[in-house]
C-alpha positions, 0 to 999 in steps of 0.5 A: 512212734510213727512219723505222723504220730511224732509230728502230732505229739510235737504239734500238741506240745507246741500248741499247749505252750502257745509256741505253735501260734507264734511262728514256725518252731524249729522243733516242728520244722525239724520233724517236717523236714525229716519226714519229707526226706523219707517221703522223698526217698519213697517217692524215688523208689515207687512214685506216690505211695498210694493205699494200693502200694503201701496200705491205708495208714502209710498212704495217709501219712504220706499225704500229711507229710506232703501237707506239712513239708512247708519249708520245702517248696520244690518238694511240695510242688513235686508232691502236688504233681504226683498227687494230681496224677494219682487223683486222675487215676483214682488212686487218691481222693481228689481233695488231697491234691486240691488241699495241697494246691491251695496250700502252695498257692497261699505260700506263693501269695496267690488266691486259693481255689478251694478255700481249704487254707484258713487263718485267724482274723484279729480276734482269732476267728478262722477265715479262709485266705483269699479265694479266686472266684469265691462265688464258685468255691463250693462248686469246686469243693463239691467236685473234689469231695469237700463239704461246703466252706460254711460248714467248715467255718462253723466248726472251726475253733478260734486260734490264739493270735500272736502277741505281736501281730506286726512282728509275726507278719514280718517274720512270716514274710521273711520266712517265705522269702528265706525258704523260697516261696517268694522273692524279696520285693525290689526296693522302691528307692533305686540308687542312681547309677 
């Protein structure tokens, strides 16, 4: 079974049980980390694995592995650098670095540019995370080969919401800090010296 097939199998199992929507499951994290480590080895040998170098299926797998390596901020950032360079050379579609850039921005707590990263609202309906210059999002999407955001949202299926949303948000913030996407906020109540 290929690395991306196994990723999808674990994801489907977690979705069926509901665990996929309750946080970053350790089984999923292990799959993503193993795949990322292998992609890192490949990148050290050949750079970004473009279709020209490794074939269509392997190039698509590399893209998905980079997108899913969410617990490895430095690795995702390095993938973005490689992807952006490959896109400038027309070796990968421009939407690939655009989507990875959006993902990194959301994890870092910054507004995304292309509106590719969605989240469920309180009813489970999908909406984009914050977008920088939302009025220009469809123009930016068009420039990288993405369809208008409204079309994506019209097709987006509702997602189960966590049973304890407040706990989920707290755990998510702690995870962002633990893996290195964000720094722990300074305490507002400083102790006197």
